[in-house]
NUPASE-97982 format. One record per residue (C-alpha): residue number from 1; residue in three letters; chain; z, y, x. Coordinates in nm, 3 decimals, decimal comma. Example, Ala and Ser with C-alpha at 12.3 -4.5 7.8 and 13.67 -1.06 7.14 Angstrom:
<nodes>
[1; "ALA"; "A"; [0,780; -0,450; 1,230]]
[2; "SER"; "A"; [0,714; -0,106; 1,367]]
</nodes>
This chain:
<nodes>
[1; "UNK"; "A"; [-0,399; -2,437; -0,964]]
[2; "UNK"; "A"; [-0,730; -2,203; -1,064]]
[3; "UNK"; "A"; [-0,925; -2,079; -0,718]]
[4; "UNK"; "A"; [-1,205; -1,904; -0,720]]
[5; "UNK"; "A"; [-1,473; -1,796; -0,469]]
[6; "UNK"; "A"; [-1,436; -1,456; -0,281]]
[7; "UNK"; "A"; [-1,645; -1,494; -0,061]]
[8; "UNK"; "A"; [-1,879; -1,716; 0,242]]
[9; "UNK"; "A"; [-1,640; -1,979; 0,222]]
[10; "UNK"; "A"; [-1,356; -1,850; 0,207]]
[11; "UNK"; "A"; [-1,131; -1,943; -0,202]]
[12; "UNK"; "A"; [-0,899; -1,773; -0,375]]
[13; "UNK"; "A"; [-0,572; -1,845; -0,646]]
[14; "UNK"; "A"; [-0,701; -1,685; -0,975]]
[15; "UNK"; "A"; [-0,459; -1,376; -1,115]]
[16; "UNK"; "A"; [-0,416; -1,230; -1,380]]
[17; "UNK"; "A"; [-0,364; -0,861; -1,438]]
[18; "UNK"; "A"; [-0,141; -0,727; -1,757]]
[19; "UNK"; "A"; [-0,480; -0,711; -2,023]]
[20; "UNK"; "A"; [-0,515; -1,049; -1,995]]
[21; "UNK"; "A"; [-0,187; -1,164; -2,039]]
[22; "UNK"; "A"; [-0,001; -1,120; -2,474]]
[23; "UNK"; "A"; [0,369; -1,126; -2,442]]
[24; "UNK"; "A"; [0,534; -1,182; -2,828]]
[25; "UNK"; "A"; [0,882; -1,216; -2,859]]
[26; "UNK"; "A"; [0,972; -1,517; -3,023]]
[27; "UNK"; "A"; [1,307; -1,730; -3,130]]
[28; "UNK"; "A"; [1,384; -1,829; -2,794]]
[29; "UNK"; "A"; [1,503; -1,593; -2,536]]
[30; "UNK"; "A"; [1,548; -1,625; -2,155]]
[31; "UNK"; "A"; [1,779; -1,555; -1,964]]
[32; "UNK"; "A"; [1,657; -1,272; -1,597]]
[33; "UNK"; "A"; [1,828; -1,495; -1,425]]
[34; "UNK"; "A"; [1,586; -1,793; -1,486]]
[35; "UNK"; "A"; [1,308; -1,581; -1,403]]
[36; "UNK"; "A"; [1,175; -1,541; -1,061]]
[37; "UNK"; "A"; [0,908; -1,233; -1,019]]
[38; "UNK"; "A"; [0,826; -1,367; -0,653]]
[39; "UNK"; "A"; [0,517; -1,390; -0,445]]
[40; "UNK"; "A"; [0,341; -1,562; -0,115]]
[41; "UNK"; "A"; [0,109; -1,400; 0,033]]
[42; "UNK"; "A"; [0,087; -1,675; 0,322]]
[43; "UNK"; "A"; [0,418; -1,617; 0,439]]
[44; "UNK"; "A"; [0,487; -1,292; 0,316]]
[45; "UNK"; "A"; [0,739; -1,392; -0,004]]
[46; "UNK"; "A"; [0,834; -1,081; -0,190]]
[47; "UNK"; "A"; [1,079; -0,958; -0,449]]
[48; "UNK"; "A"; [0,873; -0,760; -0,683]]
[49; "UNK"; "A"; [0,496; -0,778; -0,768]]
[50; "UNK"; "A"; [0,391; -0,491; -0,708]]
[51; "UNK"; "A"; [0,190; -0,347; -0,486]]
[52; "UNK"; "A"; [0,218; -0,038; -0,344]]
[53; "UNK"; "A"; [-0,097; 0,223; -0,337]]
[54; "UNK"; "A"; [-0,228; 0,362; 0,041]]
[55; "UNK"; "A"; [-0,165; 0,691; -0,031]]
[56; "UNK"; "A"; [-0,087; 0,935; 0,185]]
[57; "UNK"; "A"; [0,083; 1,166; -0,139]]
[58; "UNK"; "A"; [0,241; 0,832; -0,207]]
[59; "UNK"; "A"; [0,334; 0,580; 0,078]]
[60; "UNK"; "A"; [0,458; 0,816; 0,455]]
[61; "UNK"; "A"; [0,634; 0,542; 0,696]]
[62; "UNK"; "A"; [1,019; 0,616; 0,548]]
[63; "UNK"; "A"; [0,873; 0,528; 0,189]]
[64; "UNK"; "A"; [0,654; 0,209; 0,327]]
[65; "UNK"; "A"; [1,026; 0,097; 0,470]]
[66; "UNK"; "A"; [1,229; 0,169; 0,127]]
[67; "UNK"; "A"; [0,935; 0,010; -0,076]]
[68; "UNK"; "A"; [0,929; -0,310; 0,131]]
[69; "UNK"; "A"; [1,377; -0,319; 0,096]]
[70; "UNK"; "A"; [1,308; -0,288; -0,257]]
[71; "UNK"; "A"; [1,100; -0,583; -0,254]]
[72; "UNK"; "A"; [0,731; -0,448; -0,335]]
[73; "UNK"; "A"; [0,438; -0,485; -0,054]]
[74; "UNK"; "A"; [0,398; -0,092; 0,113]]
[75; "UNK"; "A"; [0,060; 0,013; 0,222]]
[76; "UNK"; "A"; [-0,036; 0,217; 0,466]]
[77; "UNK"; "A"; [-0,349; 0,454; 0,496]]
[78; "UNK"; "A"; [-0,421; 0,419; 0,861]]
[79; "UNK"; "A"; [-0,657; 0,667; 0,792]]
[80; "UNK"; "A"; [-0,452; 0,967; 0,670]]
[81; "UNK"; "A"; [-0,272; 1,195; 0,795]]
[82; "UNK"; "A"; [-0,049; 1,001; 0,890]]
[83; "UNK"; "A"; [-0,257; 0,826; 1,143]]
[84; "UNK"; "A"; [-0,434; 1,227; 1,198]]
[85; "UNK"; "A"; [-0,108; 1,404; 1,299]]
[86; "UNK"; "A"; [0,245; 1,378; 1,458]]
[87; "UNK"; "A"; [0,407; 1,547; 1,163]]
[88; "UNK"; "A"; [0,169; 1,570; 0,895]]
[89; "UNK"; "A"; [0,429; 1,648; 0,572]]
[90; "UNK"; "A"; [0,390; 2,048; 0,647]]
[91; "UNK"; "A"; [0,017; 1,990; 0,558]]
[92; "UNK"; "A"; [0,117; 1,735; 0,266]]
[93; "UNK"; "A"; [0,355; 2,058; 0,122]]
[94; "UNK"; "A"; [0,099; 2,250; 0,182]]
[95; "UNK"; "A"; [-0,235; 2,105; -0,052]]
[96; "UNK"; "A"; [0,058; 2,030; -0,280]]
[97; "UNK"; "A"; [0,106; 2,397; -0,376]]
[98; "UNK"; "A"; [-0,311; 2,466; -0,336]]
[99; "UNK"; "A"; [-0,487; 2,573; -0,654]]
[100; "UNK"; "A"; [-0,786; 2,360; -0,723]]
[101; "UNK"; "A"; [-0,999; 2,566; -0,682]]
[102; "UNK"; "A"; [-0,910; 2,559; -0,244]]
[103; "UNK"; "A"; [-0,785; 2,219; -0,278]]
[104; "UNK"; "A"; [-1,105; 2,039; -0,171]]
[105; "UNK"; "A"; [-1,249; 2,277; 0,097]]
[106; "UNK"; "A"; [-0,898; 2,261; 0,259]]
[107; "UNK"; "A"; [-0,848; 1,927; 0,231]]
[108; "UNK"; "A"; [-1,182; 1,877; 0,420]]
[109; "UNK"; "A"; [-1,083; 2,033; 0,711]]
[110; "UNK"; "A"; [-0,721; 1,911; 0,722]]
[111; "UNK"; "A"; [-0,895; 1,557; 0,739]]
[112; "UNK"; "A"; [-1,173; 1,682; 1,003]]
[113; "UNK"; "A"; [-0,896; 1,572; 1,252]]
[114; "UNK"; "A"; [-0,999; 1,202; 1,478]]
[115; "UNK"; "A"; [-0,785; 0,922; 1,352]]
[116; "UNK"; "A"; [-0,506; 0,893; 1,654]]
[117; "UNK"; "A"; [-0,575; 0,481; 1,707]]
[118; "UNK"; "A"; [-0,155; 0,559; 1,950]]
[119; "UNK"; "A"; [-0,001; 0,723; 1,584]]
[120; "UNK"; "A"; [-0,128; 0,360; 1,417]]
[121; "UNK"; "A"; [0,021; 0,202; 1,609]]
[122; "UNK"; "A"; [0,315; 0,378; 1,588]]
[123; "UNK"; "A"; [0,407; 0,379; 1,178]]
[124; "UNK"; "A"; [0,309; 0,018; 1,177]]
[125; "UNK"; "A"; [0,594; -0,047; 1,431]]
[126; "UNK"; "A"; [0,782; 0,187; 1,305]]
[127; "UNK"; "A"; [0,814; -0,030; 0,958]]
[128; "UNK"; "A"; [0,819; -0,340; 1,112]]
[129; "UNK"; "A"; [1,064; -0,254; 1,357]]
[130; "UNK"; "A"; [1,249; -0,174; 0,997]]
[131; "UNK"; "A"; [1,257; -0,527; 0,927]]
[132; "UNK"; "A"; [0,960; -0,476; 0,631]]
[133; "UNK"; "A"; [0,644; -0,671; 0,593]]
[134; "UNK"; "A"; [0,381; -0,384; 0,558]]
[135; "UNK"; "A"; [-0,032; -0,411; 0,488]]
[136; "UNK"; "A"; [-0,240; -0,098; 0,631]]
[137; "UNK"; "A"; [-0,576; -0,019; 0,455]]
[138; "UNK"; "A"; [-0,894; 0,055; 0,594]]
[139; "UNK"; "A"; [-1,220; 0,138; 0,553]]
[140; "UNK"; "A"; [-1,482; -0,206; 0,598]]
[141; "UNK"; "A"; [-1,687; 0,054; 0,837]]
[142; "UNK"; "A"; [-1,384; 0,148; 1,111]]
[143; "UNK"; "A"; [-1,190; -0,218; 1,049]]
[144; "UNK"; "A"; [-1,360; -0,349; 1,438]]
[145; "UNK"; "A"; [-1,280; 0,041; 1,595]]
[146; "UNK"; "A"; [-0,962; 0,026; 1,475]]
</nodes>
């Protein structure tokens, strides 16, 4: 195992990206049943090696559940619209229809709403109750707070 130091007293295993690996055709092929792309973080196992982007436009609680059931690791933005508004769908639709010249100012207004800790708990509970392992993304400044 190739371990690297990732912080004070913390170590991790080396991971590779697509740029690090070249797949070259050969005379021998592998049966897909003989290949596993499963992976794990501690005791949490996943069927596919994909971690979702914690973006409001991509990862709702419903899409997190669907993604997790397909075998990936969903990541919910705990500082996003899903934890600021009970139902952010109308706001997401509004943002999608804005002209680029109007989008930044309107998004700044929308994101001024305070994060509601009870919505963080509710969103994570909703996903976990569906039997899906989920991760949450927070900025370091808010980790202690939430």
